[in-house]
N, C-alpha and C positions, 0 to 999 in steps of 0.2 A: 124744753128739751133735756134740758139741765135737770128737771124735777123727775121726769120719766125716767131717766137714766137712773137715778137717786132710788126711785120706786121698785125698779127691776132688781137692783143691787139688794135690796131688803129683801125682796122675794126670795132671790136666788141664796140667800145666807140662810132665811128661815127653812130652805129645804134640805139645805147642807147640814144644819144642826138642829136636830129635832130637839124639841122640849124636854130637858132633862128634871127629875125632881130636885127640888130646894137643896141646895148645899153643894150640887154637882155640876162639873163643867168639861167640856170636851176639852182636852188637855193642849190642843194646838191653839187654843184661843190665847193659852197663858205662855206657851212655850211653841212659838211656830214653826220652829228650825228641829224640832224632836223626830227621831225616828222611829216609826211603828210599823212592827211585825207582826201583829196576832197570829200565834200559831196555831189558835184554835178555831178560828174560821177557814183553815185548810186542812189538808190530810196530813201535814207535816208535825204530829202530835203523837201522843203514845197510844191514843186510840185509833189512829187511824182513818179519821173521817172529820168533817166540820162538826164542830159540837154547838148543840142547842143554845140558841139565845144570840148566839154571834152572825150578826148579820151585815157587818160592815167593819171594814179595817179603821173603825174609829176609837181613839183612847179615850176613855172616859176614868176620871178620879173626882174626890170630893174638892172642892177648892181648896181645902186648906192643904191638902196635900200634894196638889199642883202646884201651889204658889212655893211651897218648901221644894219641889223638885225643880221650879226654875234655878234657886239659887245652887242645886247641885248642876244644872245644866250649864248655869254661868261659870261657874269655877273650872269645870271641865275643859270648857271650850278656851280659857286662859291659858290651858296646858296643850291644846291642840286636839281635843277629843269632844265627842258627843254622847248622849245618850243611846242607846237605842231598847225600846220596850217590847217586850214577848206579850206580856199580858198584863192589866191593871183592874178595873172593876168588872167582876164576874159575875152574871146572874145566877142566882142560886139553881135554874131548871138547867145548867151547864153542869154545876156539881152532882146533880141529880144523874145528869147523863154519865158522867163518871160511873157513879153507883152502880145505876144499870150495867154498865158495861164491865164493871169488876165482877160481877157475879156471874158472866160469860164467862167460864175458865178456859173453853176452846178457843176464844176469840183473841189470838196472840199475833196476829200481823204484823206489829211493831217493836215486836219482844226484843229482837237483837239488836235493836237500834238504841232503845230507851229504858230498856230494864233485862239485861240478859244473864243477871247473876241474882234476880229475884223472882222468886215464884209469885206468879200473879195472884195467888191467893193469899200472900203475905203483904201485899201492897197497902192495906189498910194497918196491920200489925206494925209494919215499919215504919209508918206513919209520912208515906210518900203521898198518898192520897186520905180525905178526909169527909165527912159527910157534912159538916161545915167549914167555910172557907173564910179566912180573913179577906181576899179577894171579892167577896159578897157584900162586904161593908163598905167598900170604896175607897180604902186608904192603903191598901198594898196592891205591890208591884211586882213583877218579873221583869229584872232589867241586866242591861250588860252594857259596856264600852265599845265604841268604834272609834278608829281613826277618821279626824275631820276631813281632811282630803282624800284617802281612799275608800272610804267607807267601810273598810274591813274590821271586823270583831278582834278584840285585844283576846290572845288567847289565854282561856281560863282554868285549862286543865281538863274540862270535860265541856259536855254540850249542856245546851239548855235543857230541862226537863229530864235529864238523866238520871235514874232511879238507883243509887248504888254511892257506896263511900267514896267515890273519884268526886263525886259533888258537896261532899262536905267540906264547910269553910277550912278547917283546921286540917285535912288531909295533907299527908305529907309527900306523898308519892307523887308529886310534880316538880318541875323545873322550879327554879329560882325564878325566872320570868313569869311565869305564872302564877307562883306567890305573891310576886310584886304586883300583877294587875288586878289580882283578888284584892291584894290589900288596900290599893288606890281606891276601890270600888267600894270598900267597907269605909274606909276612911271619910270618905268625902259623903257619903250617904248619912252617915252618924253624925258627921257634923252638921247636918242640916235637917237633923232630927228623926232619922229614920232608924228602924232596930231591924237585925237580922235573923232569919231562921237558920239555925247553924247546918243542917241538913241539906239545904241550899243556897250556894253562893250567890244566886241571883235575886233572893226573895226577901224584900224589906216592906213594912209596915211602919206608917207612921206613929210615933208615939204621941199621945193623946189625941188619938182619933177621935174626929165628932161623931162618929155613931158605931160606938164599941159593942152594941148589942144587937144592931139592927142588919138584918140579912137581906138583901135588897134582890129584886127578881125583872126588873124591866130590861128588855133587850137591846142589845148593842145596835144601833142602826144608825 
């Protein structure tokens, strides 16, 4: 009976976590208490539709990035916080989906929420979207901090994926509390080996990432 139970557990585990390319992991295997809210599997994103390649709310990173992220989570937990991740590994087909969407200038269903002050035709020019994304290399992620008890996001002064100066890391037009929250995220992430994209307070890439020139395209499932 004990053998049957063990065998069943192995089978269920294999189903829950599909085989990944060498060097990648499901982050929950390393950080079981991390919060995951992959926005691109929903309609709550700048496109307004689920994005190609996102089939499950499963957080994937390179193992090296996940191990570094665990150090961030452990430190924040000692302060009473957790991490919440909006996006991590992103298939190249998802980036291609963004490119195709950007060409359809009349499709602005979520403009008011995500890019009210930027013309859609300028999203590439102003570097809010790119034809190649660090996310597809597996060591870049979009992240925020939440209260460990309430699960409420700390106020960062702009929403995730808001295309505009309010999302720039050094934007001055926010409150002192919001500046402090951004500083906490920046400080802890940088302490444990991540660097930030200055136009997005949520966007970090592992320094010395293991696949700096490889863009992957396996689905998230």
